N, C-alpha and C positions, 0 to 999 in steps of 0.2 A: 475589305473588312478583314481584320486580323483575328485569327482563331487562337484561343488559349490552349496550350497543350499541357499534358501532365508530365512532361519530361523534366526531371530534376535539373537544378542548375549545374553548371560545369559540364555541359554537353552530355548529360545522361550518366555522369560518373557516380551519382548517388552520394555526393559529398554531405548533404544534409542528413541523409539516413545514417551514414557511417558516423558522423559527428554525434548524432543523437545516441546511437548504440554505445559508442565509446564513452560518452559522458555519463550515461545512465549506468552502464556496467561498472565504470570506474567508481562512481559514487556508491553503488551497492557493495562493491568489493572492499572499499576502504572503511565504510561504516561497519560492514561485517567483521573485518579484521580487527578494528578497534574495539568493537563490542566483545568479541571473543577474548581479546587481550585483557580487557578490564574486568569483565564479569563472566567469562567463559559461557557465553550464550550465543546461539545461532540467531541470525537476523529473522529467519522465518518464525522462530519461537517467540522472539520479541514481538513480531507483527501479530501473531495469534493472541498473545497475552494482551496486547494493546487493544485489539478488537473486543476481547472479552471484558476488559475493564471499562470500556466505553458504553456498555449497555447496562441498564439499571440493575438487572439481577445477575450480572456477570455470567450469563449463560446464552449460548447460541446453538441452534441446530447445526449439525455438522455440514449439511448442504449449504446453509446460509454462510457459514464460516468459510467454506471452500470458495464460494462465489465472491465474498468480500475480500478474501485474501488473494484472489486471482490465482488459485492453486488447484491442481487436479484433486479430486476426492482421494485418490490413492496417496498422493504426496502429503496431503493434509492428514490423512488417517495415520500415516507413519509418524509425522511430526507430533500429533496428539498422543500417540502411543509413547513416544519418548518423553513428552511433558507429563504424562501419567506416571511413568516410571520414576521420575524425579520429584513427583508430588505437586506439580504446579497446576494441573487440571485433573478433573474427574470426568469420566464419561457416564452419562445417565441415559437410560432408555426413555424414549418418548412414550408417555402414557397413552396417547391416542393412536400412534402408528408404531407398531413394534419394530418395523424396519428402520425407523429413524432413531437417532440418538442426539443427545446434547453434549456439548463440551462446557464444563462449568469450571470457572476459575476458583482455585483454592486460596486460602490465606497465604500459604507459602508462595503461590504463584503471584499474588498481588505484591508481596514483599520483593520478590525477584524482579518484577516489572519496575517497581519503584526504585530499586537499586540500579537497574540498567538504564532507565530513562535519561538521567542526566548525561550519561556517556554518549547516548545516541544524539541527544540534543546538542552537545558540544561538538560532536563529529559533524553533524549537519551544519551547524553554525560555521565551523571552520572551513568546510569543503564546499558549501553551497551558498548559504545566506550571506556570509561575509564577502564572498567573491562578487556578488551582484549588489548594486545599490537598490534602494526601494523601488524605484521606477522600473528597473530591469526585472526585479522579482515580480511585479505586477504584470508586466508585459509577458513574461514567461508563463505565469499562471493563466493569463488570458489565452495564450496560444495553446496551452495544454487543455484548457476548458473547451476550446473550439474543436480540437482534435477528438477529445473524449465525447463531446456531443455528437460528432459525426459517427464515431465508433459505436455509441450506444444505439444508434439506429440500425446498425448491422448485426446486433446481438453478439459482437465480439467480446464486449466487456460486460461484467455483471452490472445490472441496473443499479443495485444498491450502492456499489462502490462508485460508479460514475455519478450517480445523483449526489452523493456526498461531496465529491470534488467539485461538481458544477455548482451546488448550493454554496459551498465555501467560496468559490471564485466569485459568485454573484454578490455575496455579502461583502467581500473585500473590495469589489469594484464600486459598490454603492448603488444608489437608485438608477434604474435604467432611464435613458432619455430617448425613448423610441418615438 
């Protein structure tokens, strides 16, 4: 009987891992560079604005925002402070828990997001979506959904973020045929 091992392909060289890291970091770097070039915005700031614009009242608890952005609370707090300085968000105290606070999208932040979004979409289209055909995109989404599902069970990823990606992947795949 053959036993399956966890050794990566290519005799343990970690080729898959390195390719994943290089592709992911390469995409992040080029989207970041193009976003800064066109609208002078950091990608983390765009991600924060995108999360805030996605919720009905454009407001999230800082802890929720840190979890969904997969960012440390310290890094998020620094980014929110910068977004406050330029008028894109406001910080508001939580009326129930004085230790907690909310990040709230301002009108200027909404305008900045709307100005940046087409540049991010074009960059992603050019460097990701147009590189893969529709079948390959669905396969990649399915593979990431499988990995994220596994990681969600290990508490490595924030449940809200993982759930959102897994729900999107399920919707894209259509009805289950279990």
